[in-house]
C-alpha positions in Angstrom: 62.5 0.0 -73.7 64.0 -1.9 -76.3 62.4 -4.9 -77.4 64.7 -8.5 -77.1 64.1 -10.5 -79.5 63.8 -14.3 -78.5 64.9 -16.7 -80.1 63.1 -20.2 -80.3 64.0 -23.4 -78.9 65.5 -25.9 -81.3 62.5 -28.2 -83.1 63.2 -31.8 -81.4 64.3 -34.4 -84.0 61.5 -35.6 -86.1 60.8 -39.3 -85.3 61.8 -40.4 -88.8 65.0 -38.7 -88.5 65.7 -40.2 -84.8 64.7 -43.6 -86.0 67.1 -43.2 -89.5 70.2 -42.4 -86.7 69.8 -44.9 -84.5 69.5 -47.1 -87.6 73.1 -45.7 -88.8 74.0 -46.1 -85.3 73.4 -49.9 -85.1 75.5 -50.6 -88.5 78.5 -51.1 -87.0 77.9 -53.7 -84.5 76.2 -55.6 -87.1 78.8 -55.5 -89.6 81.0 -56.7 -86.5 78.7 -59.2 -85.2 78.7 -60.6 -89.1 82.5 -60.8 -88.9 82.9 -62.6 -85.9 80.0 -65.1 -87.4 82.2 -65.6 -90.3 85.6 -66.1 -88.4 84.1 -68.6 -86.4 82.0 -70.6 -89.0 85.2 -72.8 -89.5 85.5 -73.4 -86.3 82.5 -74.4 -85.5 82.5 -76.7 -88.2 85.9 -78.2 -86.7 83.9 -78.8 -83.3 81.1 -80.9 -85.1 83.3 -82.7 -87.6 85.6 -84.0 -84.6 82.1 -85.8 -83.7 81.2 -87.4 -86.7 82.6 -90.4 -88.2 85.0 -91.2 -90.5 82.6 -92.2 -93.5 80.5 -89.0 -92.4 83.3 -86.6 -92.7 84.8 -87.6 -95.8 81.3 -87.6 -97.8 79.1 -85.0 -96.3 79.6 -81.7 -95.1 79.8 -81.0 -91.5 76.4 -78.7 -91.4 74.5 -81.9 -92.3 74.9 -83.1 -88.6 72.4 -80.1 -87.7 69.7 -82.0 -89.8 70.7 -85.9 -89.2 73.0 -85.8 -85.8 74.6 -88.9 -85.4 77.8 -88.3 -83.4 80.4 -90.6 -82.0 83.7 -90.6 -79.8 85.5 -92.3 -82.3 87.8 -89.8 -83.7 89.1 -88.7 -79.7 89.5 -92.2 -79.1 92.0 -92.8 -81.9 93.7 -89.2 -81.3 94.3 -90.5 -77.5 95.3 -93.5 -78.6 98.3 -95.3 -77.6 97.7 -98.6 -79.3 100.6 -99.6 -82.2 103.8 -97.9 -82.8 102.3 -95.2 -85.1 99.6 -94.1 -82.7 99.1 -90.5 -82.5 99.3 -90.4 -78.7 97.9 -86.7 -78.2 98.7 -86.9 -74.5 102.0 -87.3 -74.9 102.6 -84.5 -77.1 100.0 -82.4 -75.5 102.6 -82.7 -72.7 105.6 -81.5 -74.9 103.8 -78.7 -76.1 103.4 -77.8 -72.5 107.2 -78.2 -71.8 107.9 -76.0 -74.1 105.2 -73.1 -74.0 105.1 -73.0 -70.3 108.6 -71.9 -69.7 109.2 -70.1 -73.0 106.4 -67.8 -72.1 107.5 -67.3 -67.8 110.7 -67.0 -68.3 110.8 -63.9 -70.7 108.4 -62.4 -68.9 110.7 -62.5 -65.6 113.3 -61.3 -67.4 112.0 -58.7 -69.4 110.3 -57.4 -66.1 113.7 -56.7 -64.5 115.4 -55.4 -67.2 112.7 -53.0 -68.4 112.2 -51.7 -64.5 115.9 -51.1 -64.7 116.2 -49.2 -68.0 112.6 -47.3 -67.1 113.7 -46.3 -63.5 117.5 -47.1 -62.9 120.4 -44.7 -63.6 123.4 -46.1 -65.1 125.9 -45.9 -67.5 125.1 -47.1 -71.2 121.7 -47.2 -70.5 120.5 -45.5 -73.4 122.8 -47.6 -75.5 122.0 -50.7 -74.2 118.5 -50.3 -74.8 118.9 -49.1 -78.4 120.8 -52.1 -78.4 117.8 -54.4 -77.4 115.2 -52.6 -79.6 117.7 -53.5 -82.3 117.7 -57.1 -82.2 114.0 -56.6 -82.9 115.3 -56.6 -86.6 117.3 -59.9 -86.5 114.5 -62.3 -88.2 114.2 -65.8 -86.2 114.5 -67.8 -89.4 118.0 -66.4 -89.4 119.5 -68.0 -85.9 117.8 -71.3 -86.9 121.1 -73.1 -88.2 123.2 -71.6 -85.9 121.6 -72.0 -83.3 121.3 -75.5 -84.0 125.1 -76.1 -84.5 125.7 -74.5 -81.1 123.7 -76.6 -79.3 125.1 -80.0 -81.2 128.6 -78.8 -81.2 129.2 -76.2 -79.2 131.3 -72.9 -80.2 135.5 -73.4 -80.7 138.0 -70.8 -81.3 141.8 -71.9 -82.5 144.6 -69.7 -81.5 148.0 -70.6 -82.0 147.2 -74.4 -82.3 145.1 -74.0 -78.8 141.5 -75.0 -79.2 139.2 -72.4 -77.1 135.7 -73.5 -76.1 133.7 -70.7 -76.2 130.3 -72.1 -76.0 130.4 -76.1 -74.4 128.7 -78.9 -76.4 124.8 -78.9 -74.3 123.8 -81.9 -76.6 120.4 -80.3 -76.7 119.4 -81.4 -80.3 116.2 -83.4 -80.3 115.2 -82.1 -76.7 112.2 -79.6 -76.0 114.8 -77.5 -73.9 116.0 -76.3 -77.1 112.9 -75.1 -78.2 112.0 -72.8 -75.5 115.5 -72.0 -75.3 115.2 -70.4 -78.8 111.7 -68.8 -78.0 113.2 -67.3 -74.3 116.1 -65.5 -76.9 113.3 -64.4 -79.4 111.1 -63.0 -77.1 113.1 -60.9 -74.7 113.4 -58.1 -77.4 109.9 -57.6 -78.1 109.2 -57.9 -74.0 111.6 -55.6 -72.7 110.3 -53.3 -75.0 106.8 -53.5 -74.2 107.5 -53.6 -70.5 109.1 -50.5 -70.7 107.2 -48.4 -72.3 104.3 -49.1 -69.5 107.1 -49.1 -66.8 108.3 -45.4 -68.1 104.8 -44.0 -68.3 103.7 -44.9 -64.8 103.9 -41.7 -62.6 107.4 -40.2 -61.5 104.9 -38.9 -58.3 104.7 -42.7 -57.2 108.0 -43.5 -57.7 109.3 -40.1 -55.5 107.2 -41.0 -52.7 108.4 -44.4 -52.1 111.8 -42.8 -52.4 111.0 -40.5 -49.8 109.7 -43.4 -47.4 112.7 -45.3 -47.8 111.7 -47.9 -50.1 114.8 -49.1 -52.3 114.5 -50.7 -55.7 113.9 -54.1 -54.9 110.9 -53.2 -52.7 109.5 -50.8 -55.5 109.6 -53.1 -58.2 108.1 -56.1 -56.0 105.6 -54.1 -54.2 104.5 -50.9 -56.6 105.7 -51.6 -60.2 105.0 -55.2 -60.7 101.3 -55.1 -59.6 100.7 -52.0 -61.8 102.4 -54.0 -64.5 100.0 -57.0 -64.4 98.1 -56.0 -67.8 101.5 -55.7 -69.5 102.5 -58.6 -68.5 99.3 -60.9 -69.2 98.9 -59.2 -73.0 102.7 -60.3 -73.6 101.7 -63.6 -72.1 98.6 -64.1 -74.4 100.8 -63.2 -77.7 103.9 -65.2 -76.4 102.1 -68.6 -75.2 99.8 -68.6 -78.6 103.2 -67.8 -80.4 104.8 -70.6 -79.0 101.8 -72.8 -78.8 101.1 -72.8 -82.7 105.3 -72.8 -83.6 105.9 -75.0 -86.1 109.2 -74.2 -87.2 111.6 -73.9 -84.5 110.0 -77.2 -83.3 110.9 -78.8 -86.7 114.2 -77.5 -86.5 115.1 -78.5 -83.0 113.3 -81.7 -82.6 112.3 -82.8 -86.3 113.7 -86.2 -85.7 112.9 -86.9 -82.2 109.0 -88.1 -82.6 108.9 -88.6 -78.6 109.5 -84.6 -78.0 107.8 -83.2 -80.8 105.0 -80.8 -79.8 101.6 -80.8 -81.1 102.2 -79.1 -84.2 104.7 -81.2 -85.7 102.3 -84.2 -85.0 99.5 -82.6 -86.9 101.3 -82.3 -89.8 101.9 -86.0 -89.8 98.7 -86.9 -88.4 96.8 -87.6 -91.5 98.8 -90.8 -92.5 101.2 -91.0 -95.7 98.4 -90.6 -98.3 96.2 -88.8 -96.2 93.7 -91.3 -95.6 93.3 -90.5 -91.6 92.4 -86.4 -92.5 89.1 -87.2 -90.8 91.5 -87.6 -87.3 92.5 -83.8 -88.1 89.5 -82.5 -86.3 89.7 -83.5 -83.0 93.3 -83.0 -82.8 93.3 -79.8 -84.2 90.2 -79.0 -81.5 92.5 -80.1 -78.5 95.4 -78.2 -79.7 92.9 -75.2 -79.5 91.1 -75.9 -76.1 94.1 -74.6 -74.4 95.1 -71.6 -75.9 91.3 -70.3 -75.8 91.1 -71.4 -72.1 94.3 -69.1 -71.9 93.1 -66.3 -73.9 89.5 -66.3 -72.2 90.7 -66.3 -68.9 93.0 -63.0 -69.3 91.1 -61.3 -71.5 90.3 -58.5 -69.6 93.7 -57.4 -69.3 94.2 -57.6 -72.9 93.1 -54.3 -74.3 94.5 -52.8 -71.5 97.9 -54.4 -71.8 97.9 -53.6 -75.7 97.2 -49.9 -74.9 99.9 -49.8 -72.4 102.3 -47.0 -72.6 100.5 -45.5 -75.7 99.8 -42.2 -74.1 101.2 -40.2 -71.0 98.6 -38.4 -69.1 
């Protein structure tokens, strides 16, 4: 009878090794929380300073409020004041920002969803070349189109042929209005929105689409009942990006409504809020916190879709 050698079981890890492994495993979490704390510190300082008096803001650091809290609402009262010709009146500029951001976010989502479904699941002639043309528009910088668009909005486009003037684009007289701003943002956002939503919709299982067609569903039914509910993460992710981009935009708004203070969004008003000599810069803390409140609310309301939407269409399985 041949003796079978038995391999002794592996010794359990020593307690010191287990503790070292746990300590090393917690290092990324500690570093992450340190980064979060450092990143949040300026926002905390802005929030605390927004409740401090003008003299305190200009002479001491915001951390002194932790030991000597003397808080006041004077900055917010001044920011929302409507008294005087040069009053901040941030409520009006807040409404202007909403009038620009809401259509500039919803309209690209709606148009891009239809176009992305067509490129992903509808078979028509020239589909590939049209999609390549849409993606190629991502390489066109928005800054290059601002002056031509401004001329188009204010004077239209005309072509003279054999002494006859043909109107290619009418004069819409949009200079100085929020409409010109959100129309520009809609046009610049559509290529990226179509590209992202197409990648997500094209990654949906083909079996689901075939089963829906077997049941007699046409393209509108499949889009509304099947594809659109499944695309909520991608729609929410792009909606967050677009909302933050348009809300914090300064260049486009300055180009089209810079000469109309009553129609300017919050970003333009923030740039001029400190006064001609910078004497009112203490008001920037309250006004800046007001301008960041809504984007933060939108982000936290849709954050559960954010990561899923970022990874939309990245893998297929």
